N, C-alpha and C positions, 0 to 999 in steps of 0.2 A: 565781525563782531558789531552788534547794534549799539547805538548810543546809550541805551538804557543799561545794557550789560556792562559796557565800559564804565559807566557812572557807578554801578554797583560794585564792580571789581576794584576800581581805583579808590573809590570812597571807602571801601572796606579796609584797604591797605592803610590809608591815612587814619582811619578810626583805630586801628591797632595801636599805633604810637600814642594817640591821644588817650585811649583807655589805660594803657600801661603807665603813662605818666601820672594819671590821676590815682591809679591803684598804688603806685609807688609812694606817692605823697601821703596817702592814708596809712600805708603799712609802716612808714618811717616816722610818722607823727609821734609815737611814744618815745623814740630815740631823740628826736629833736627837742621835745618838751623836757626831756631829762637834762640835756646838756646846754640848752638855751633858756634864758630867763624871759619872763614877759617883757622886760625892758629891751632885751635883744630883739624880740619879735617886733616891738614898736619901732626900733631903729631900722630894721630890715624893711618894714612897711613903708617908711618915709624914703628910704634909699631907692626902693623899687618904684615908688611914685615919681621921684625925681628922674630916675632912669627912663621911665615910660614917657614923661613929658619931653625930655631931651630927644629921645629916639623918634618920637612923633614929629617934633619940629624939624629934625634934619632929614626926614623923609623915609620912614620905615615902609611907607606904602609905595616906594619905588618899584617894588615887585609887580604891582598892578600895571604900572607903565610898561614894564618889561613884557608882560603877557600881551598887552595890546600891540606893541611895535614888533614883537617877535612873530605874532600871528600874521601881521601885515607884510612882513618881509617875504620876498619872492624866491630868494636863493639861499643856499647854505651860507654863502659868504656874507650876505646881508644879516642873516640870523646871528652869525658869529660876531659881527660888528655890534649888534644890539647888546648881546650878553657881555662882550668884552668891555664895551664902553660903559655899561652900567656897573660892572664890577670895579673897574678902575676908578670911575667917578665916585662910587659909593665909598670905596676905601679912602679916597682923598677927603671927602666931606666928613666922614666919621672920624678920621684922624685929626682934622682941624677942630671939630667939636670936642674931641677928647683933650687936645692940647689946651683949648680955652677952659675946659672944665678943670684940668689939673692946676692951671693958674688961679682959678677962682675957688678952689676947694675950701680954703679957710673962710672965705666970705660966705659960701653956700652953707657951711657948717653953722656959722653964726645965724644965718637967716632961718634955717630949718630947725636947728637944735638949740639956738640961743647961746652957743659957745663954740670955739674953734677946735674943741677936743676931738671931734669926729672927722676932721679933714682927711685923715688917711683912708677912711672908709669911702669917701667921695672919690679919692684918687684911684682906688682899685675899681670902683664902679665905672669911672670914666674910661679907664683903660679897657675894661670889658666892652663898653659901648663902641670902642674903635673897631671891634671885631663883629659887632652885631649886624650892621648894615651889609658888609660883604657876605656874611653868612646867609642873610636873607636872599641876596641876589643869587648866590650859588644854588640854594634850594629852589628858587624861582626858575632857574635854568632847567633843573631836573623835572619840576612840575610842568613846565611848558612842553617838555618832551614826553610827558605822561609816564615818567619813570617812578611810579608811586612806590614800588617795592624798594628802590634805592633810597628815596626820601625817607621812608619808614625806617630803613636800616640805619641811616645817618642819625635820625632822631632818637632811635632806641639806643644806638651806640653812645650818643652824647649823654643820654639819660643814665646809662650804666657808668660812664666815666664820672659823671657828677655824683652819683650815689656813692661810688667807691671812695672818691676823694673826700666827700663830706664825712663819711664814717671814719676814714683815716685821720683827717684833720681834727674832727670833733672828739673822737674817743682816744686815739693814740697820742696826739699832740696837744689836745685840750686847748685849741685855739679860739673856741667860742665863735662869735659871729664872723670873724675873719675866715673861718673854715668855709662858710657858705660863699663868701665873696671870692676867695681864691678858687674854689671849685668851679664857680661859674666862669671865671676868667680863663682857667686852663681848658675847660671843655669847649668854650667858644673858640679859643685859639687853635686847638687841635681840629675842630670842625672846619674852620676857614682854610687851614692848610690842606686838608684832605679834599675839600670841595674845589679848591684852586687847582690841585693836581688833576682831578677828574675833568675840570673844565678845559684846561690848557694842554691836556694830554694829546689831543688831536686837533687843536685849534690854534690860531695865531693870536698874539697879543696886539690888539688894536684899540685905538681911542679916537673918537670924533667929537669935538667940542660941541658942535651944533646939535648933534644927536643927543648928547647928554643933557643939553639945555632943554630940549623937547621933553625928555624923560622926566627931568626934575620939575618942569612946569606942570606936567601931567600929574605928578605925585604930590606936589605941594598942597593943593586944596584938600586932597584926601588926608594928608597929615594933619592939617588944621581941623578937619572934620573929626579927627580922633580926639582933639581937645574938647569939642562940643559933646562928644559921647562921654568924656570923662565927667563933665558936669551932670549929665543925665544919670550915670551909674553911681556916682559918689556924692552928688550934691545934697541928697536927702539927709545924709548924716549930719551935715552942717546945720540944717533946720531942726531936725529931730532933737538934737542935744539941748535945745532951748525949751522944749515942750514936754519931753518924756524923760523917764529915769534911764540911767545907764543899763539897768536890767532889761527894760523894754527895748532899748537899742540892741542889746545882745540877742534878744528873741527875734527881733525884726531882721537882724543881719543873718541869722541862721536860716530863717525862712527864705530870705532873698537868695542865699547861696544855693539852697535846694531848688528853688524855682529857676535859677540861672542854669541849672544842669541841662535845660532844653538847648542852650547855646552850644553844648558839647556835641549835640547831634548835628547842629549846623556846621561846626568847624570842619570836620573831615569832608563834608559835601563841598564847602566853599574852597577848600584846598585844591580840589580837583576842578570844580566847575568854573571858578574864576579864571583858570588858565585855558580851559577847553571851550568856553562859550563863544569866543571869537571865531573859532573854526566852525562850530556848529551852525551859527546863524548864516554863514556863507553858503552852506550846502543847500541842495534842493529840499524844500520842506523844512528848512531850519527854523523859520519863524514859528511854525506850528509846534515843532519839537521844543523850542524854547518855552512856549506857553505851557505845554503839557508837563515838562519837567518841573515847572513851578507848582503844579498840582501835586505831583508826587513828593516834592520837597516839603510842601505844607502838610501832607499826609504824615510824613515821618515826624515833623515837629509836633503835630497835634497828638500823635500817639504817645510821644514822650511826655508831653504836658499832661495828658489824661492819666498816664501811669503814675506820674509824680503826684497829681492831685488825689488820686484814689488811695495811693499807698503812703501818703505823707505821714499819717499818724504812726503806722508800724515802723517806718524808717526812723522817725524821731525817737521812738522807744528803743530802737536798736542802737542808734548812734549818739544819743544825747541823754543828759540827766532829766529826771521828771520835771525839773523847773523850766525846761525849754518846751514843754508839751504845747503851750499856747501858740507856738510858731506854726503848727499845722494849719490853722485857719487862714493864714496868709499865703501859703504855698500855691494853691490853685490860681489865685489872682496874679501872682508874680509869674508863674509858669505861662499863663495865657498871655501876659504882657510880652513875654519873649517869643511867643508864636507870632504876635503882631510885629515884633522887631524883625524876625526872620523874613516875614512877608515884605516888609518895607525894604530890607536889604536886597532882596531879589529884585524888587522894582527899581532900586537905585543902580543896579548893574547896567542898565541901559545907558547911563551917563558915561560909563567906561567904554561901552561898545561904540559910542558915537564921539568919543574924545571930548566930553563936556564935563570934566571933573568939577568945575566951579559950580555947576548945578547941584552936584552932590553936596558940596559944602553949604549951599543955600538951604537945602532940605534939612540938613542936620542942625543948622542954626535955628530953623523953625522949631524943630523938636526940642532943642535946648531951651528956647524961649518959653514954649508951652510948659515944659517940665519945671523950670525954675519958678515960673508964675504959679503953677499948680502947687509946688511946695510952699510958696509964700502964703497962698490963700487957704489951701486945704489942710495942711499939717496943723496950724493953730486950732482949727475947728474939729478935725477928725483924727488927729494924732497919727498913728502908724497907718491906719486905713487911708488917711489923706495922702501919705507918701506913696502907697500902692496905687491909688487911683490916679495920682499925678503921673506916675510912671506909665500906666496904661494909656492915659490921654496923650502923653508925649509920643509913644511908639505908634499909636493910632494916627496922630497928626503927621508923623513922618511917612507912614505908609500911604496916606491919602495924598500928601504933597508930592511924594516920589512918583505915585501912579499918574497924577494929573500932569506933572512936568514931563515925565518920561513918555507919555503918550503923544505929547507935542513934538518930542524929539524923534521918536521912532515908535509907531503904534504896534502893539501886540494884542491879540485877541485871547486874553486870559480866560480860563474856565471858571468864571465867578459863580455860576450855578452849582458846580461841583464843590467849589471851595466853601460856599455857604452850607451845603449839606454836610461837609466834613466838620465844620465848626459847630453847627447846630446839633448834629447827632452826638458829638462828644459831650456837649453841654447837657443834653438830655440824659445821657448815661450817668454823668456825674451827679445831676440833680436827683435822679432816681435813687442813687446810692445814699443821698442825704436823708431820705425818708426812713432808712434803716439805721438803728443805733446799736450795733453789736457791743457787748460789754467786754469781751476778751479780745486780745490781739489776734489770736488764731481765727476767731470768727470774723474779725475785721479784714484779715487777709483773704479769707474765703469769699466773703461777699464782694470784696474789691475785685478779685479774680473773675467772679461771675459778671460784674459790671463791665470790666474791661473786655471780656470775651464777647459780651453782648454788642459792643460797639460795631465790629465789622458786620454782624448780623443786621443791625439797624441800617448800616450803609447799603447792604445788599437789598434789603426790603425797600429802601428808598431809591433804588436803581442808580447808585453812585457808580458802580463798575460797568464799563462798557463790554461789548461782546468779546473783544480781543483780550481784555484783561481777565474776564471770566475763563476764557479758554486757557490762558497761561496759568491761572490758578488751578484749574482742573488738571492740566498736565503736570504741574508741580506736585499736586496732591497724589497723583498716580505714581509718580517717581518715588515719592517718599514712602508710600505704602509698599511698593515693590522692594525698596531698599530694606524696609523693616521686615518684610517677609523673608528676604534672603538671609538677614542676620538671625532671624528666629528659627530658620530651618536647621535641622540636625546635620552635622557634618557627614559627608559621603564617605563611607568606608569601603575599602577594596579588599 
């Protein structure tokens, strides 16, 4: 099985769980909005933000360290030591953090909500955090072994448990926001128990303090980098609230969420590639393969961004009220920003390959500085467009900084000529569509489909595809035609 086939196969398995999770959220939204008030949603948002910050600080990126040291291990015993040490250490760290959180629950409630009344919500949240890091390590073990189907099964199983418990607690017991908290706690606990059974079914329980310290030192800068990304992703709201109306912020937030859908194309890819890249670069021709995968990865991101840009208006008509129609103008710019982010994330992978996570942190702090400076300067002048431009500048700065720094650590010959043709051809197709102003939604969908179909044609005419890729596409087309002919053929009677 070639590296590309493995990437497609395992990435598709991870994509299944991601897509099902998002579809479930959309389908259950009417139920949640009926049984939870806007105040409940506000409380949940702040609890989730608190949980994210705590998990980031205690090292949720420990899985990246596991991938590095697991790939470096030479024997099965060494690999078992890496996983076992990481799991036991993660359990200890998360339990200590949870205990501290339980003791500080009333204080946190006063800080976040201005009163101690919500302390019990924080207690449930921190108990759930105690299971989060061990769960991540268990899934990292399966990802390191390329067991994508097992990972997807665990994630889908956890999703089903969460949905059933949410519906039971919300509808039958009418527990309100506690329903969501208890569901997350129970599903996390069940997942950790099952993953531990899978891990230690054939392995020994071992722990080495020096190894865990290496893992933790590797992960700590990545965790702090998550805080920098928090500023980039949510800092714009803090500035916008001073310069635009709440209605404008609502329109901007919806546009941002649509543009961010590009990142859901990146997620299943990263779930596989971040564990596999250590082995790939060690193989013969691995350096060239690593650079080529970057081109294909960017192709997928660009396709998603172009589709979102073209069909933003019909999507908003389908999903939102007419008052949100103005969000369509911001979607292409946000989607393109997340293409730049994906490119920068790929360039930053070299820091993990070379065990230089502190350089990762430095690049993200550069991005956070550019972004916050952009918000401060551009939002007062250009309002929501200022926020979008600042986000683009931030992701572009991170991509440039990551590439320059990464090339000094370990040089790769990326296919920048092909990457430029990718981005320019997509931009040309989108700009051509802007010259057409269809009145109806059906006409908008039709012209959008034509523009999107024209993109690979433009790439072909621009000689983006090499001979091997054209051969594969021709063989794939022949197989699809043969399959269609077999299905269309009348059944043979005897």
